[in-house]
C-alpha positions in Angstrom: -106.0 137.1 18.8 -109.8 137.4 18.3 -110.8 137.2 14.6 -112.2 140.8 14.8 -108.7 142.1 15.4 -107.0 140.1 12.6 -105.9 142.4 9.8 -105.0 141.3 6.3 -102.6 142.6 3.6 -101.7 141.5 0.1 -98.3 142.1 -1.4 -96.9 141.7 -4.8 -93.7 139.7 -4.8 -91.3 140.8 -7.6 -90.3 144.4 -7.2 -91.9 144.8 -3.8 -90.3 142.0 -1.6 -87.5 141.0 -3.9 -85.5 142.6 -6.8 -87.4 142.2 -10.1 -85.8 141.1 -13.4 -87.0 141.4 -17.0 -85.5 137.9 -17.4 -87.8 136.6 -14.6 -86.8 135.2 -11.2 -86.1 131.5 -12.2 -83.9 130.2 -9.3 -83.5 130.7 -5.6 -80.1 132.4 -6.4 -81.9 135.0 -8.5 -84.3 135.7 -5.7 -82.8 138.5 -3.7 -84.8 140.5 -1.1 -85.0 144.3 -1.4 -83.2 145.8 1.6 -85.6 146.1 4.6 -88.5 144.2 2.9 -88.3 141.0 5.0 -88.0 143.1 8.2 -91.1 145.1 7.1 -93.1 141.8 6.7 -91.9 140.7 10.2 -93.2 144.0 11.6 -96.6 143.4 9.9 -96.8 139.9 11.4 -95.9 141.2 14.9 -98.7 143.8 14.5 -101.2 141.0 13.9 -101.5 141.0 10.1 -102.0 137.9 8.0 -99.8 138.4 5.0 -100.6 137.1 1.5 -98.7 137.3 -1.7 -100.4 137.6 -5.1 -97.9 137.2 -7.9 -98.0 136.9 -11.7 -95.5 134.1 -12.5 -95.8 133.8 -16.3 -92.3 132.4 -16.4 -94.0 129.1 -15.7 -96.2 129.4 -18.7 -93.2 130.5 -20.8 -91.3 127.4 -19.8 -88.6 129.3 -18.0 -89.2 127.6 -14.6 -91.6 124.9 -13.2 -93.8 124.8 -10.1 -91.1 122.9 -8.2 -88.6 125.7 -8.9 -91.1 128.3 -7.8 -91.8 126.4 -4.6 -88.0 126.3 -3.9 -87.8 130.1 -4.5 -90.7 130.6 -2.0 -89.0 128.2 0.4 -85.9 130.4 0.4 -88.1 133.4 1.1 -89.9 131.7 3.9 -86.5 130.5 5.4 -85.2 134.0 5.4 -88.4 135.3 7.0 -88.2 132.4 9.6 -84.8 133.8 10.7 -86.7 137.0 11.6 -89.4 134.9 13.4 -91.8 135.5 10.6 -93.5 134.0 7.5 -95.9 134.6 4.7 -99.4 133.1 5.4 -100.6 132.5 1.9 -99.1 132.7 -1.6 -101.3 132.8 -4.7 -99.7 132.9 -8.1 -100.8 132.9 -11.7 -98.6 130.6 -13.9 -100.3 131.8 -17.2 -99.0 134.1 -19.9 -101.1 137.1 -21.0 -102.0 135.2 -24.2 -103.9 132.5 -22.2 -106.5 135.1 -21.1 -107.0 133.5 -17.6 -109.0 135.2 -14.8 -106.2 135.1 -12.3 -103.5 137.2 -14.1 -103.3 140.7 -12.8 -104.8 143.2 -13.7 -107.7 140.9 -13.3 -108.5 140.3 -9.6 -108.5 136.5 -9.6 -105.4 136.1 -7.3 -106.9 138.5 -4.8 -110.2 136.7 -4.8 -108.4 133.4 -4.2 -106.8 134.9 -1.1 -110.1 136.3 0.1 -111.8 133.0 -0.3 -109.0 131.2 1.6 -109.2 133.8 4.3 -113.0 134.0 4.2 -112.9 137.8 4.1 -114.2 140.7 2.0 -111.4 142.6 0.3 -113.1 146.0 0.9 -110.4 148.4 2.1 -107.7 145.7 2.5 -104.2 147.2 1.8 -102.6 145.9 -1.4 -99.0 146.9 -2.0 -97.6 146.6 -5.5 -95.1 148.1 -7.9 -97.0 148.0 -11.2 -100.2 149.4 -12.6 -101.7 146.0 -12.9 -101.3 145.4 -9.1 -103.2 148.7 -8.5 -105.9 147.9 -11.1 -106.6 144.5 -9.6 -106.9 146.0 -6.1 -109.3 148.7 -7.4 -111.4 146.0 -9.1 -112.1 144.4 -5.6 -112.4 147.7 -3.8 -109.2 147.0 -1.9 -106.8 149.9 -0.8 -104.0 150.0 -3.5 -100.6 151.3 -2.4 -97.6 151.8 -4.7 -93.9 151.4 -4.0 -91.2 153.0 -6.1 -89.0 149.8 -6.0 -89.2 147.4 -9.0 -91.3 148.9 -11.7 -92.7 151.5 -9.3 -90.9 154.5 -10.6 -92.3 153.8 -14.1 -95.7 153.2 -12.6 -95.7 156.6 -10.9 -95.1 158.2 -14.3 -98.0 156.2 -15.7 -100.3 157.4 -12.9 -99.3 161.0 -13.4 -100.1 160.6 -17.2 -103.4 159.0 -16.4 -104.3 161.5 -13.7 -104.8 158.7 -11.1 -101.9 159.5 -8.8 -104.0 161.5 -6.4 -106.0 158.3 -5.6 -103.0 156.1 -4.9 -100.6 156.4 -1.9 -97.0 156.2 -3.1 -94.0 155.1 -0.9 -90.3 154.7 -1.6 -90.3 151.0 -0.6 -92.1 148.3 1.5 -90.5 149.5 4.7 -92.0 153.0 4.2 -95.4 151.7 3.3 -95.5 149.4 6.3 -94.4 152.2 8.5 -97.3 154.3 7.2 -99.8 151.4 7.8 -98.5 150.8 11.3 -98.4 154.6 12.1 -94.6 154.3 12.9 
């Protein structure tokens, strides 16, 4: 596929692709895909998208899991996607806690900038799908196109947007399947 036809998308992980937990996703057993999310990623890949994940993983900084455990969790996700003939192209994660004041932890755009650098692209207008206000804020900081799903923390985030009067600027979808259908005009 010519480079001019390659499209890119950035997804949050917890609450968008898999069920979220206030206790953090620490093991492959705790990582459970949201119904239809892996199929939605496979549809994006078939449509020619490069798919990246940008995920805050402060559980590492809190000592709840290590990088090997995170890699094993991502391995499970990639194995399940492989069964659908698909995969995630790039994964960027922030292992820091909020108290560490790093530049990669969302709502700062560092993770998105890492993906842009690896892809050698400008993020202007690139779709970013998340379930939290910080996903949307990081997308806005790089002039990407933020999209919100109601899964994970999404329902609470919709309420926050209504309170802040920002909802009109953000497209809201029930889940990743619906958001991908909108992007692909299905």
